[in-house]
NUKE-311577 format. One line per field, with one value per residue (C-alpha): x, y, z; residue in one letter. Coordinates in nm, 4 decimals, padded with zeros to 6 digits. Layout:
! NUKE-311577
x <- c(X  ...)
y <- c(Y  ...)
z <- c(Z  ...)
res <- c(A  ...)
***
This chain:
! NUKE-311577
x <- c(-01.5942  -01.6743  -01.7714  -02.1423  -02.4042  -02.5313  -02.1984  -02.2137  -02.0107  -01.6439  -01.3791  -01.0219  -00.7530  -00.4370  -00.1300  00.0870  00.3819  00.3656  00.6370  00.5297  00.8332  00.5552  00.2606  00.0759  00.0948  -00.0043  -00.2738  -00.4304  -00.4342  -00.5911  -00.8455  -00.9573  -00.9903  -01.1985  -01.4270  -01.5172  -01.6838  -01.8192  -01.8182  -01.8894  -01.6187  -01.4260  -01.0753  -00.8940  -00.5213  -00.3564  -00.0841  00.1824  00.0211  -00.3199  -00.5514  -00.6361  -00.9044  -01.0789  -01.0812  -01.2401  -01.4802  -01.5638  -01.5902  -01.8249  -02.0621  -02.0500  -02.2192  -01.9021  -01.9716  -01.6216  -01.2989  -00.9962  -00.6803  -00.3741  -00.0390  00.1308  00.0617  -00.0104  -00.2544  -00.4159  -00.4650  -00.5928  -00.8928  -00.9374  -00.9971  -01.2735  -01.4081  -01.4491  -01.6353  -01.8750  -01.9208  -01.8084  -01.5740  -01.2369  -01.0190  -00.6310  -00.3898  -00.0620  00.2636  00.4354  00.7692  00.6615  00.2927  00.2124  -00.1615  -00.1702  00.0572  -00.1630  -00.4529  -00.2833  -00.3050  -00.0438  00.2395  00.1845  -00.1078  -00.2613  -00.2944  -00.4300  -00.6967  -00.7785  -00.8125  -01.0202  -01.2561  -01.3185  -01.2543  -01.5164  -01.5893  -01.4573  -01.4462  -01.1086  -00.9988  -00.8446  -00.6958  -00.7183  -00.5025  -00.6702  -00.9536  -00.7373  -00.7124  -00.4441  -00.4370  -00.1030  00.0602  00.1553  00.5039  00.6904  01.0514  01.3023  01.1169  00.9498  01.3022  01.4505  01.1866  01.2132  01.6082  01.5981  01.3495  01.5838  01.8587  01.6561  01.5560  01.9240  01.8741  01.9303  01.5502  01.5503  01.7643  01.8136  02.1665  02.0478  01.7632  01.9848  02.2255  01.9221  01.8579  02.1906  02.2296  01.9008  01.9708  02.3033  02.1738  01.9358  02.1998  02.4106  02.1403  01.9173  01.6776  01.4634  01.1172  00.9738  00.6353  00.3065  00.1197  -00.2307  -00.3074  -00.6584  -00.5946  -00.2541  -00.0088  00.3638  00.6246  00.9040  01.1772  01.2114  01.3448  01.0812  00.7001  00.5173  00.1364  00.0257  -00.3291  -00.3343  00.0003  00.2705  00.5819  00.9164  01.1569  01.2036  01.2252  00.8643  00.8575  00.5430  00.3449  00.0325  -00.1420  -00.4706  -00.6161  -00.9547  -00.8869  -00.9766  -00.6680  -00.3907  -00.0418  00.1932  00.5669  00.7724  01.1483  01.3436  01.6083  01.9106  02.2406  02.3989  02.5872  02.2951  02.0714  02.3649  02.3234  01.9862  02.0560  02.3158  02.1100  01.8161  02.0542  02.1512  01.8066  01.8695  01.6665  01.3800  01.1198  01.1305  01.5068  01.4357  01.0524  00.8058  00.4800  00.1076  -00.2306  -00.4986  -00.8201  -00.7141  -00.4335  -00.3265  00.0119  00.0806  00.3884  00.5111  00.5559  00.2389  00.3095  00.4859  00.5645  00.3743  00.3984  00.1111  00.1323  00.4382  00.3616  00.4628  00.2829  00.2455  -00.0383  -00.1312  -00.0876  -00.2161  -00.2292  -00.5418  -00.5356  -00.8054  -00.8907  -01.2030  -01.2774  -01.4184  -01.4843  -01.3125  -01.5153  -01.2443  -01.2282  -00.9746  -00.8860  -01.1228  -00.9798  -00.8900  -01.0466  -00.8720  -00.7273  -00.7962  -01.0675  -01.4753  -01.6866  -01.7740  -02.0918)
y <- c(-00.7897  -00.9735  -00.8081  -00.7289  -01.0060  -01.0625  -01.1200  -01.2062  -01.4606  -01.4617  -01.5375  -01.5405  -01.5119  -01.6305  -01.5568  -01.8330  -01.6356  -01.3925  -01.3936  -01.6625  -01.8955  -02.1563  -02.0912  -02.3998  -02.3764  -02.0243  -02.1117  -02.3729  -02.1413  -01.8516  -02.1006  -02.2003  -01.8516  -01.7539  -02.0667  -01.9157  -01.6104  -01.8075  -02.1768  -02.2114  -01.9383  -01.9894  -02.0129  -01.9519  -01.9958  -01.7194  -01.8935  -01.7321  -01.6340  -01.6410  -01.3333  -01.1930  -00.9536  -01.2718  -01.4523  -01.1768  -01.1441  -01.5022  -01.4729  -01.1924  -01.3670  -01.6838  -01.4092  -01.3182  -01.0218  -00.9791  -01.0187  -01.1233  -01.0532  -01.2599  -01.1225  -00.8355  -00.4390  -00.5501  -00.8261  -00.6204  -00.3270  -00.6051  -00.7332  -00.3548  -00.2944  -00.5518  -00.4617  -00.0950  -00.1758  -00.4180  -00.2243  -00.5296  -00.5280  -00.6017  -00.7911  -00.7956  -01.0739  -00.9033  -01.0777  -00.8460  -00.6857  -00.3366  -00.4015  -00.0251  -00.0408  -00.2933  -00.0939  00.2076  00.0108  -00.1507  -00.4829  -00.7459  -00.8647  -01.2326  -01.3823  -01.5632  -01.2669  -01.0610  -01.3176  -01.2687  -00.9058  -00.9558  -01.1902  -00.9486  -00.6073  -00.3472  -00.1931  00.1559  00.3514  00.4711  00.6677  00.5493  00.7228  00.6792  00.7135  00.7075  00.5156  00.2434  00.2192  00.2813  00.2256  00.3751  00.5514  00.6253  00.7051  00.8488  00.8357  00.6552  00.3832  00.2654  00.3054  00.0737  -00.1976  -00.2031  -00.2359  -00.5088  -00.7270  -00.7214  -00.8426  -01.0971  -01.2388  -01.3497  -01.6069  -01.4328  -01.4110  -01.7700  -01.7634  -01.5229  -01.4158  -01.3640  -01.1403  -00.9629  -00.8932  -00.7661  -00.5022  -00.3959  -00.3685  -00.1991  00.0763  00.1120  00.1714  00.4350  00.6231  00.6478  00.6918  00.9542  01.0042  01.3286  01.3670  01.6815  01.7004  01.9567  01.9523  02.0873  02.0742  02.1870  02.5339  02.5521  02.4775  02.3927  02.3014  02.0730  01.8569  01.6047  01.2505  01.1505  01.1898  01.0704  01.1026  00.9754  00.8878  01.1151  01.2699  01.0267  01.0162  01.0991  01.1844  00.9005  00.5131  00.5071  00.6355  00.5704  00.5833  00.7851  00.9204  00.9211  00.7265  00.8935  01.2710  01.2817  01.4173  01.3587  01.4721  01.5302  01.5203  01.6423  01.5973  01.9119  01.8257  01.7474  01.5773  01.2173  01.3789  01.5712  01.2473  01.1176  01.3946  01.3867  00.9950  01.0532  01.3310  01.0887  00.8026  01.0582  01.1913  01.5488  01.5223  01.7578  01.6757  02.0421  02.0216  01.7967  01.8144  02.0702  01.9296  01.9736  01.8739  01.8454  01.6748  01.6132  01.6391  01.5992  01.5223  01.5742  01.4470  01.4421  01.1185  00.8740  00.6350  00.6454  00.3917  00.4143  00.2856  00.1763  00.0172  -00.1300  -00.2617  -00.1162  -00.0658  00.1395  00.3931  00.6566  01.0323  01.2495  01.0923  01.1839  01.1315  01.2247  01.1190  00.9069  00.9548  00.6847  00.4785  00.1513  -00.0627  -00.2484  -00.4569  -00.2709  -00.4002  -00.3297  -00.0164  00.1313  00.4387  00.6525  00.9925  01.2951  01.1449  01.2227  01.0304  00.6759  00.6064)
z <- c(02.2593  01.9499  01.6070  01.6281  01.5019  01.2554  01.0459  00.6605  00.5301  00.5234  00.2544  00.3246  00.0278  00.1355  -00.0638  -00.0626  -00.1769  00.1173  00.3788  00.6265  00.7321  00.8486  00.6231  00.6404  01.0441  01.0439  00.7945  01.0104  01.3149  01.1320  00.9836  01.3371  01.4734  01.1565  01.2061  01.5305  01.3508  01.0206  01.0478  00.6759  00.5823  00.2459  00.1630  -00.1172  -00.1851  -00.4048  -00.5997  -00.8608  -01.1699  -01.0096  -01.0771  -00.7284  -00.8478  -01.0459  -00.7100  -00.5210  -00.7701  -00.7633  -00.3540  -00.4348  -00.6265  -00.3950  -00.1495  00.0800  00.2646  00.4428  00.2269  00.4484  00.2635  00.4103  00.2340  00.1611  00.0982  -00.2670  -00.1754  00.0632  -00.2405  -00.4728  -00.2129  -00.0964  -00.4429  -00.4894  -00.1553  -00.2477  -00.5709  -00.4323  -00.0798  00.0976  00.4291  00.4266  00.6776  00.7088  00.8125  00.7404  00.5785  00.3520  00.4032  00.5203  00.6075  00.6218  00.6115  00.9128  01.1106  01.0575  01.1722  01.4704  01.3241  01.4841  01.2563  01.3872  01.1678  01.4717  01.6656  01.4033  01.3303  01.6596  01.6397  01.3423  01.5565  01.8282  01.6285  01.4885  01.1496  01.0792  00.7426  00.6074  00.2715  -00.0361  -00.3107  -00.6621  -00.9737  -01.3228  -01.1073  -00.9937  -00.5992  -00.3595  00.0369  00.0923  -00.1469  -00.5344  -00.6265  -00.9433  -01.0353  -00.8233  -00.6872  -01.0255  -01.1675  -00.8757  -00.9179  -01.2904  -01.2723  -00.9729  -01.1968  -01.4868  -01.2714  -01.1196  -01.4659  -01.5121  -01.2578  -00.9281  -00.8341  -00.6953  -00.3808  -00.0800  -00.1722  -00.5272  -00.4437  -00.1968  -00.5016  -00.7202  -00.4432  -00.3911  -00.7754  -00.8248  -00.5742  -00.7312  -01.0767  -00.9462  -00.7554  -01.0475  -01.2944  -01.0593  -01.3493  -01.3138  -01.4530  -01.5964  -01.5211  -01.4790  -01.1459  -01.1470  -00.7599  -00.6884  -00.8531  -00.8176  -01.1236  -01.1000  -01.3623  -01.2006  -01.2840  -01.0055  -00.9114  -00.7042  -00.6239  -00.3520  -00.3714  -00.0225  00.0974  00.3991  00.5781  00.5833  00.8157  00.6155  00.8998  01.1472  01.1280  01.1079  00.7263  00.5801  00.9080  00.9039  01.2477  01.0675  00.7732  00.7284  00.7212  00.3301  00.1807  -00.0389  00.0807  -00.2081  -00.1801  -00.4424  -00.4178  -00.5577  -00.8350  -00.6661  -00.7393  -00.6270  -00.3746  -00.2083  -00.2099  -00.0065  00.2308  00.2749  00.3463  00.6257  00.7665  00.8054  00.9700  01.2434  01.2844  01.1593  00.8285  00.7866  00.4924  00.4239  00.3393  00.0242  -00.0540  -00.1477  00.0230  -00.0712  00.0844  -00.1417  -00.2537  -00.6496  -00.8387  -01.1757  -01.3304  -01.6787  -01.8738  -02.2165  -02.2061  -02.3207  -02.0550  -01.7133  -01.4783  -01.1442  -00.8021  -00.6140  -00.3054  -00.3900  -00.7108  -01.0436  -01.3431  -01.6653  -01.6720  -01.9506  -01.8903  -01.7637  -01.3847  -01.2322  -00.8364  -00.6170  -00.2640  -00.1728  00.1903  00.4041  00.0668  00.2433  00.4957  00.6974  01.0298  01.2721  01.6318  01.9224  02.0535  01.7268  01.6178  01.3091  01.4869  01.3461  01.1372  01.1089  01.3292  01.2033  01.0538)
res <- c(X  X  X  X  X  X  X  X  X  X  X  X  X  X  X  X  X  X  X  X  X  X  X  X  X  X  X  X  X  X  X  X  X  X  X  X  X  X  X  X  X  X  X  X  X  X  X  X  X  X  X  X  X  X  X  X  X  X  X  X  X  X  X  X  X  X  X  X  X  X  X  X  X  X  X  X  X  X  X  X  X  X  X  X  X  X  X  X  X  X  X  X  X  X  X  X  X  X  X  X  X  X  X  X  X  X  X  X  X  X  X  X  X  X  X  X  X  X  X  X  X  X  X  X  X  X  X  X  X  X  X  X  X  X  X  X  X  X  X  X  X  X  X  X  X  X  X  X  X  X  X  X  X  X  X  X  X  X  X  X  X  X  X  X  X  X  X  X  X  X  X  X  X  X  X  X  X  X  X  X  X  X  X  X  X  X  X  X  X  X  X  X  X  X  X  X  X  X  X  X  X  X  X  X  X  X  X  X  X  X  X  X  X  X  X  X  X  X  X  X  X  X  X  X  X  X  X  X  X  X  X  X  X  X  X  X  X  X  X  X  X  X  X  X  X  X  X  X  X  X  X  X  X  X  X  X  X  X  X  X  X  X  X  X  X  X  X  X  X  X  X  X  X  X  X  X  X  X  X  X  X  X  X  X  X  X  X  X  X  X  X  X  X  X  X  X  X  X  X  X  X  X  X  X  X  X  X  X  X  X  X  X  X  X  X  X  X)
***
């Protein structure tokens, strides 16, 4: 069953830095599929240094009703932000490392198959989270991950980012730096009407509940339940961290061993620091404190595969 008619103009924003091995061939296949939906669709290549947000605004101003993001979760986040701001619909062609959002929507990781799912799909409404007004589709993190990304970027800046082996060494170096430093943050959390003082190496603020105990880390059973799930890792030593990891490998890890878990609509995170590094769908940015998080239920219109329906969510309008 094809998408309902009429369908508005389509623009695809193709991140050329994404992980396709045969990007040109894949692009031509995807173009041929989209042409069946909108013969006059627009194609924009996003290159290193390009402003994706500016490209999205240009597409909307040109009349696009559906913005198709072709890339990883960072690319999808940028296009989804524009879609929410302008009430446009989002299409997804995944090509990142983890592709959490696409997996949760049951979209194929093969670009050609994902394009076919888009062509025959239907619109659903899903939640997004916000931090200080900035959207995230999967999660936002504090602590270990931003520290790791900063360390890795520093290592890559010494000439290791231009080759596969160099990037691998940068990943290992970043992990080792985080492990031996194991920095802890002193924070004050205001969770709905509850206040907590914490010292933690890691906080995950998730757009709906995340799986943390199996190899499907980050998987969500529903993406429209309208809640944030806050996972606060308890203060721990390096050896405790190693024990958590070992238990995870042998499938004996429970999130309750390491995390305090809260289900909320909003959370305010305060720090004595004026700025703090924040991970947003895999990208790390500096943000001024306090951090104001909120769930925005069904704020994003997205084209999902024909048989997909967000489990546990509200009836689609």
